[in-house]
Biopython code that builds the backbone (N, CA, C, O; Angstrom):
import numpy as np
from Bio.PDB.StructureBuilder import StructureBuilder

atoms = [
    (1, "MET", "N", (-54.034, 155.126, 76.049)),
    (1, "MET", "CA", (-53.016, 155.053, 77.100)),
    (1, "MET", "C", (-52.899, 153.584, 77.520)),
    (1, "MET", "O", (-53.879, 152.857, 77.684)),
    (2, "SER", "N", (-51.642, 153.207, 77.679)),
    (2, "SER", "CA", (-51.379, 151.824, 78.062)),
    (2, "SER", "C", (-50.253, 151.797, 79.100)),
    (2, "SER", "O", (-49.263, 152.522, 78.994)),
    (3, "TYR", "N", (-50.436, 150.949, 80.094)),
    (3, "TYR", "CA", (-49.441, 150.763, 81.159)),
    (3, "TYR", "C", (-49.179, 149.283, 81.246)),
    (3, "TYR", "O", (-50.049, 148.519, 81.664)),
    (4, "GLY", "N", (-47.988, 148.867, 80.857)),
    (4, "GLY", "CA", (-47.711, 147.437, 80.841)),
    (4, "GLY", "C", (-46.221, 147.128, 81.006)),
    (4, "GLY", "O", (-45.400, 148.033, 81.151)),
    (5, "PRO", "N", (-45.896, 145.865, 80.981)),
    (5, "PRO", "CA", (-44.494, 145.457, 81.189)),
    (5, "PRO", "C", (-43.600, 145.861, 80.034)),
    (5, "PRO", "O", (-44.045, 145.961, 78.890)),
    (6, "ASN", "N", (-42.356, 146.088, 80.340)),
    (6, "ASN", "CA", (-41.318, 146.389, 79.343)),
    (6, "ASN", "C", (-40.838, 145.058, 78.770)),
    (6, "ASN", "O", (-40.167, 144.276, 79.444)),
    (7, "PHE", "N", (-41.206, 144.820, 77.485)),
    (7, "PHE", "CA", (-40.923, 143.497, 76.901)),
    (7, "PHE", "C", (-39.427, 143.187, 76.721)),
    (7, "PHE", "O", (-39.014, 142.055, 76.978)),
    (8, "PRO", "N", (-38.610, 144.145, 76.292)),
    (8, "PRO", "CA", (-37.154, 143.787, 76.194)),
    (8, "PRO", "C", (-36.609, 143.372, 77.559)),
    (8, "PRO", "O", (-35.784, 142.462, 77.629)),
    (9, "ASN", "N", (-37.043, 144.010, 78.640)),
    (9, "ASN", "CA", (-36.574, 143.617, 79.964)),
    (9, "ASN", "C", (-37.080, 142.207, 80.331)),
    (9, "ASN", "O", (-36.360, 141.435, 80.964)),
    (10, "MET", "N", (-38.288, 141.887, 79.940)),
    (10, "MET", "CA", (-38.869, 140.518, 80.222)),
    (10, "MET", "C", (-38.065, 139.462, 79.450)),
    (10, "MET", "O", (-37.822, 138.379, 79.982)),
    (11, "PHE", "N", (-37.658, 139.745, 78.242)),
    (11, "PHE", "CA", (-36.887, 138.792, 77.443)),
    (11, "PHE", "C", (-35.503, 138.557, 78.094)),
    (11, "PHE", "O", (-35.006, 137.430, 78.109)),
    (12, "ARG", "N", (-34.885, 139.639, 78.635)),
    (12, "ARG", "CA", (-33.611, 139.454, 79.352)),
    (12, "ARG", "C", (-33.772, 138.609, 80.577)),
    (12, "ARG", "O", (-32.912, 137.783, 80.881)),
    (13, "ARG", "N", (-34.879, 138.801, 81.302)),
    (13, "ARG", "CA", (-35.137, 137.997, 82.505)),
    (13, "ARG", "C", (-35.394, 136.532, 82.121)),
    (13, "ARG", "O", (-35.018, 135.625, 82.863)),
    (14, "SER", "N", (-36.018, 136.305, 80.995)),
    (14, "SER", "CA", (-36.283, 134.925, 80.575)),
    (14, "SER", "C", (-34.973, 134.201, 80.282)),
    (14, "SER", "O", (-34.888, 132.986, 80.460)),
    (15, "ALA", "N", (-33.952, 134.930, 79.838)),
    (15, "ALA", "CA", (-32.646, 134.314, 79.608)),
    (15, "ALA", "C", (-32.077, 133.811, 80.941)),
    (15, "ALA", "O", (-31.394, 132.788, 80.964)),
    (16, "ASP", "N", (-32.344, 134.506, 82.041)),
    (16, "ASP", "CA", (-31.874, 134.032, 83.359)),
    (16, "ASP", "C", (-32.561, 132.726, 83.714)),
    (16, "ASP", "O", (-31.920, 131.833, 84.267)),
    (17, "PHE", "N", (-33.840, 132.587, 83.414)),
    (17, "PHE", "CA", (-34.543, 131.371, 83.696)),
    (17, "PHE", "C", (-33.946, 130.186, 82.896)),
    (17, "PHE", "O", (-33.744, 129.094, 83.426)),
    (18, "VAL", "N", (-33.679, 130.442, 81.632)),
    (18, "VAL", "CA", (-33.049, 129.395, 80.791)),
    (18, "VAL", "C", (-31.698, 128.994, 81.356)),
    (18, "VAL", "O", (-31.372, 127.809, 81.414)),
    (19, "ASP", "N", (-30.912, 129.979, 81.773)),
    (19, "ASP", "CA", (-29.615, 129.698, 82.366)),
    (19, "ASP", "C", (-29.762, 128.806, 83.608)),
    (19, "ASP", "O", (-28.998, 127.856, 83.775)),
    (20, "LYS", "N", (-30.735, 129.103, 84.477)),
    (20, "LYS", "CA", (-30.921, 128.297, 85.699)),
    (20, "LYS", "C", (-31.314, 126.880, 85.343)),
    (20, "LYS", "O", (-30.845, 125.926, 85.964)),
    (21, "ILE", "N", (-32.168, 126.735, 84.350)),
    (21, "ILE", "CA", (-32.616, 125.382, 83.939)),
    (21, "ILE", "C", (-31.466, 124.597, 83.324)),
    (21, "ILE", "O", (-31.311, 123.405, 83.590)),
    (22, "LEU", "N", (-30.669, 125.256, 82.511)),
    (22, "LEU", "CA", (-29.525, 124.563, 81.924)),
    (22, "LEU", "C", (-28.458, 124.172, 82.950)),
    (22, "LEU", "O", (-27.678, 123.245, 82.734)),
    (23, "ARG", "N", (-28.442, 124.893, 84.058)),
    (23, "ARG", "CA", (-27.469, 124.563, 85.126)),
    (23, "ARG", "C", (-28.014, 123.487, 86.065)),
    (23, "ARG", "O", (-27.337, 123.091, 87.014)),
    (24, "GLY", "N", (-29.247, 123.007, 85.802)),
    (24, "GLY", "CA", (-29.721, 121.883, 86.573)),
    (24, "GLY", "C", (-30.925, 122.152, 87.479)),
    (24, "GLY", "O", (-31.418, 121.226, 88.124)),
    (25, "ALA", "N", (-31.402, 123.374, 87.544)),
    (25, "ALA", "CA", (-32.543, 123.676, 88.405)),
    (25, "ALA", "C", (-33.796, 123.057, 87.774)),
    (25, "ALA", "O", (-33.945, 123.024, 86.552)),
    (26, "LYS", "N", (-34.700, 122.563, 88.648)),
    (26, "LYS", "CA", (-35.958, 122.067, 88.119)),
    (26, "LYS", "C", (-36.877, 123.241, 87.813)),
    (26, "LYS", "O", (-36.976, 124.150, 88.637)),
    (27, "PRO", "N", (-37.554, 123.267, 86.671)),
    (27, "PRO", "CA", (-38.457, 124.364, 86.350)),
    (27, "PRO", "C", (-39.523, 124.585, 87.419)),
    (27, "PRO", "O", (-39.915, 125.728, 87.654)),
    (28, "ALA", "N", (-39.992, 123.550, 88.059)),
    (28, "ALA", "CA", (-41.024, 123.669, 89.083)),
    (28, "ALA", "C", (-40.507, 124.383, 90.344)),
    (28, "ALA", "O", (-41.292, 124.934, 91.116)),
    (29, "ASP", "N", (-39.192, 124.367, 90.542)),
    (29, "ASP", "CA", (-38.600, 125.008, 91.732)),
    (29, "ASP", "C", (-38.279, 126.472, 91.547)),
    (29, "ASP", "O", (-37.982, 127.168, 92.517)),
    (30, "ILE", "N", (-38.332, 126.953, 90.313)),
    (30, "ILE", "CA", (-38.013, 128.349, 90.022)),
    (30, "ILE", "C", (-39.265, 129.176, 90.274)),
    (30, "ILE", "O", (-40.316, 128.860, 89.717)),
    (31, "PRO", "N", (-39.194, 130.236, 91.102)),
    (31, "PRO", "CA", (-40.374, 131.038, 91.411)),
    (31, "PRO", "C", (-40.788, 131.902, 90.204)),
    (31, "PRO", "O", (-39.956, 132.312, 89.395)),
    (32, "VAL", "N", (-42.056, 132.151, 90.118)),
    (32, "VAL", "CA", (-42.596, 133.045, 89.085)),
    (32, "VAL", "C", (-42.325, 134.476, 89.542)),
    (32, "VAL", "O", (-42.571, 134.818, 90.699)),
    (33, "GLU", "N", (-41.815, 135.319, 88.626)),
    (33, "GLU", "CA", (-41.500, 136.684, 88.980)),
    (33, "GLU", "C", (-42.455, 137.665, 88.286)),
    (33, "GLU", "O", (-42.913, 137.431, 87.168)),
    (34, "GLN", "N", (-42.729, 138.738, 88.967)),
    (34, "GLN", "CA", (-43.508, 139.844, 88.407)),
    (34, "GLN", "C", (-42.608, 140.751, 87.585)),
    (34, "GLN", "O", (-41.411, 140.815, 87.862)),
    (35, "PRO", "N", (-43.132, 141.461, 86.581)),
    (35, "PRO", "CA", (-42.290, 142.436, 85.859)),
    (35, "PRO", "C", (-41.785, 143.478, 86.813)),
    (35, "PRO", "O", (-42.498, 143.918, 87.716)),
    (36, "THR", "N", (-40.538, 143.875, 86.607)),
    (36, "THR", "CA", (-39.938, 144.907, 87.472)),
    (36, "THR", "C", (-39.939, 146.275, 86.842)),
    (36, "THR", "O", (-39.791, 147.278, 87.541)),
    (37, "LYS", "N", (-40.104, 146.339, 85.538)),
    (37, "LYS", "CA", (-40.128, 147.647, 84.852)),
    (37, "LYS", "C", (-41.420, 147.706, 84.012)),
    (37, "LYS", "O", (-41.734, 146.787, 83.254)),
    (38, "LEU", "N", (-42.142, 148.798, 84.173)),
    (38, "LEU", "CA", (-43.378, 148.996, 83.440)),
    (38, "LEU", "C", (-43.241, 150.248, 82.556)),
    (38, "LEU", "O", (-42.543, 151.197, 82.915)),
    (39, "ASP", "N", (-43.916, 150.236, 81.397)),
    (39, "ASP", "CA", (-43.912, 151.364, 80.489)),
    (39, "ASP", "C", (-45.276, 152.009, 80.417)),
    (39, "ASP", "O", (-46.305, 151.335, 80.461)),
    (40, "LEU", "N", (-45.270, 153.335, 80.306)),
    (40, "LEU", "CA", (-46.500, 154.099, 80.073)),
    (40, "LEU", "C", (-46.450, 154.665, 78.668)),
    (40, "LEU", "O", (-45.560, 155.450, 78.338)),
    (41, "VAL", "N", (-47.409, 154.266, 77.835)),
    (41, "VAL", "CA", (-47.458, 154.718, 76.449)),
    (41, "VAL", "C", (-48.762, 155.485, 76.254)),
    (41, "VAL", "O", (-49.831, 155.003, 76.630)),
    (42, "ILE", "N", (-48.673, 156.698, 75.657)),
    (42, "ILE", "CA", (-49.838, 157.534, 75.431)),
    (42, "ILE", "C", (-49.957, 157.786, 73.943)),
    (42, "ILE", "O", (-48.995, 158.183, 73.285)),
    (43, "ASN", "N", (-51.154, 157.548, 73.420)),
    (43, "ASN", "CA", (-51.449, 157.801, 72.006)),
    (43, "ASN", "C", (-52.197, 159.118, 71.918)),
    (43, "ASN", "O", (-53.390, 159.181, 72.215)),
    (44, "LEU", "N", (-51.498, 160.171, 71.510)),
    (44, "LEU", "CA", (-52.120, 161.502, 71.417)),
    (44, "LEU", "C", (-53.116, 161.587, 70.230)),
    (44, "LEU", "O", (-54.098, 162.326, 70.295)),
    (45, "THR", "N", (-52.856, 160.843, 69.177)),
    (45, "THR", "CA", (-53.762, 160.867, 68.022)),
    (45, "THR", "C", (-55.169, 160.372, 68.428)),
    (45, "THR", "O", (-56.174, 160.984, 68.066)),
    (46, "THR", "N", (-55.222, 159.297, 69.157)),
    (46, "THR", "CA", (-56.506, 158.753, 69.618)),
    (46, "THR", "C", (-57.123, 159.702, 70.659)),
    (46, "THR", "O", (-58.331, 159.937, 70.637)),
    (47, "ALA", "N", (-56.314, 160.240, 71.554)),
    (47, "ALA", "CA", (-56.856, 161.149, 72.566)),
    (47, "ALA", "C", (-57.476, 162.369, 71.900)),
    (47, "ALA", "O", (-58.555, 162.796, 72.310)),
    (48, "LYS", "N", (-56.833, 162.947, 70.887)),
    (48, "LYS", "CA", (-57.406, 164.102, 70.181)),
    (48, "LYS", "C", (-58.691, 163.704, 69.472)),
    (48, "LYS", "O", (-59.648, 164.478, 69.465)),
    (49, "ALA", "N", (-58.738, 162.491, 68.863)),
    (49, "ALA", "CA", (-59.935, 162.061, 68.162)),
    (49, "ALA", "C", (-61.123, 161.894, 69.122)),
    (49, "ALA", "O", (-62.275, 162.105, 68.744)),
    (50, "LEU", "N", (-60.818, 161.510, 70.371)),
    (50, "LEU", "CA", (-61.855, 161.360, 71.372)),
    (50, "LEU", "C", (-62.171, 162.670, 72.095)),
    (50, "LEU", "O", (-63.091, 162.722, 72.913)),
    (51, "GLY", "N", (-61.426, 163.708, 71.802)),
    (51, "GLY", "CA", (-61.640, 164.990, 72.454)),
    (51, "GLY", "C", (-61.089, 165.061, 73.857)),
    (51, "GLY", "O", (-61.589, 165.833, 74.674)),
    (52, "LEU", "N", (-60.075, 164.281, 74.157)),
    (52, "LEU", "CA", (-59.459, 164.278, 75.472)),
    (52, "LEU", "C", (-58.226, 165.173, 75.510)),
    (52, "LEU", "O", (-57.503, 165.293, 74.521)),
    (53, "THR", "N", (-57.996, 165.788, 76.637)),
    (53, "THR", "CA", (-56.804, 166.592, 76.834)),
    (53, "THR", "C", (-55.934, 165.879, 77.855)),
    (53, "THR", "O", (-56.373, 165.600, 78.971)),
    (54, "ILE", "N", (-54.716, 165.591, 77.473)),
    (54, "ILE", "CA", (-53.775, 164.874, 78.365)),
    (54, "ILE", "C", (-52.945, 165.955, 79.082)),
    (54, "ILE", "O", (-52.341, 166.797, 78.417)),
    (55, "PRO", "N", (-52.906, 165.947, 80.414)),
    (55, "PRO", "CA", (-52.107, 166.926, 81.150)),
    (55, "PRO", "C", (-50.622, 166.825, 80.811)),
    (55, "PRO", "O", (-50.090, 165.731, 80.621)),
    (56, "PRO", "N", (-49.967, 167.971, 80.739)),
    (56, "PRO", "CA", (-48.503, 167.974, 80.394)),
    (56, "PRO", "C", (-47.653, 167.176, 81.368)),
    (56, "PRO", "O", (-46.640, 166.605, 80.966)),
    (57, "MET", "N", (-48.031, 167.122, 82.624)),
    (57, "MET", "CA", (-47.264, 166.367, 83.602)),
    (57, "MET", "C", (-47.323, 164.888, 83.295)),
    (57, "MET", "O", (-46.333, 164.182, 83.483)),
    (58, "LEU", "N", (-48.472, 164.395, 82.822)),
    (58, "LEU", "CA", (-48.621, 162.981, 82.468)),
    (58, "LEU", "C", (-47.794, 162.671, 81.194)),
    (58, "LEU", "O", (-47.173, 161.614, 81.080)),
    (59, "LEU", "N", (-47.810, 163.614, 80.259)),
    (59, "LEU", "CA", (-46.994, 163.438, 79.042)),
    (59, "LEU", "C", (-45.511, 163.415, 79.367)),
    (59, "LEU", "O", (-44.750, 162.701, 78.714)),
    (60, "ALA", "N", (-45.093, 164.168, 80.348)),
    (60, "ALA", "CA", (-43.660, 164.210, 80.730)),
    (60, "ALA", "C", (-43.255, 162.886, 81.386)),
    (60, "ALA", "O", (-42.096, 162.486, 81.281)),
    (61, "ARG", "N", (-44.160, 162.219, 82.041)),
    (61, "ARG", "CA", (-43.837, 160.965, 82.727)),
    (61, "ARG", "C", (-43.914, 159.749, 81.796)),
    (61, "ARG", "O", (-43.415, 158.674, 82.125)),
    (62, "ALA", "N", (-44.542, 159.932, 80.636)),
    (62, "ALA", "CA", (-44.731, 158.800, 79.730)),
    (62, "ALA", "C", (-43.374, 158.333, 79.165)),
    (62, "ALA", "O", (-42.480, 159.137, 78.902)),
    (63, "ASP", "N", (-43.254, 156.998, 78.988)),
    (63, "ASP", "CA", (-42.067, 156.452, 78.378)),
    (63, "ASP", "C", (-42.102, 156.623, 76.843)),
    (63, "ASP", "O", (-41.059, 156.764, 76.204)),
    (64, "GLU", "N", (-43.284, 156.609, 76.283)),
    (64, "GLU", "CA", (-43.449, 156.782, 74.829)),
    (64, "GLU", "C", (-44.732, 157.568, 74.568)),
    (64, "GLU", "O", (-45.763, 157.303, 75.186)),
    (65, "VAL", "N", (-44.667, 158.530, 73.657)),
    (65, "VAL", "CA", (-45.822, 159.313, 73.262)),
    (65, "VAL", "C", (-45.982, 159.138, 71.732)),
    (65, "VAL", "O", (-45.079, 159.463, 70.962)),
    (66, "ILE", "N", (-47.126, 158.627, 71.327)),
    (66, "ILE", "CA", (-47.423, 158.422, 69.901)),
    (66, "ILE", "C", (-48.205, 159.628, 69.412)),
    (66, "ILE", "O", (-49.282, 159.936, 69.922)),
    (67, "GLU", "N", (-47.632, 160.321, 68.392)),
    (67, "GLU", "CA", (-48.338, 161.517, 67.894)),
    (67, "GLU", "C", (-48.903, 161.272, 66.520)),
    (67, "GLU", "O", (-49.527, 162.161, 65.942)),
]
sb = StructureBuilder()
sb.init_structure("model")
sb.init_model(0)
sb.init_chain("A")
sb.init_seg("    ")
for serial, (resi, resn, name, xyz) in enumerate(atoms, 1):
    if name == "N":
        sb.init_residue(resn, " ", resi, " ")
    sb.init_atom(name, np.array(xyz, "f"), 0.0, 1.0, " ", f" {name:<3s}", serial, name[0])
structure = sb.get_structure()
């Protein structure tokens, strides 16, 4: 199970930073931002190999399930 940032969304946000820099903003003046969208990925193959049972409600909330 993994909970982390959504990388395509982070790449889109990085384009905004490049745009600000190209328009004349100093990189030191641009605030650091936290990821706004996170993904939950569950690997059922590994869970079964470890003998773990994943609740159906958690599987329903997952953004990606690896079988």
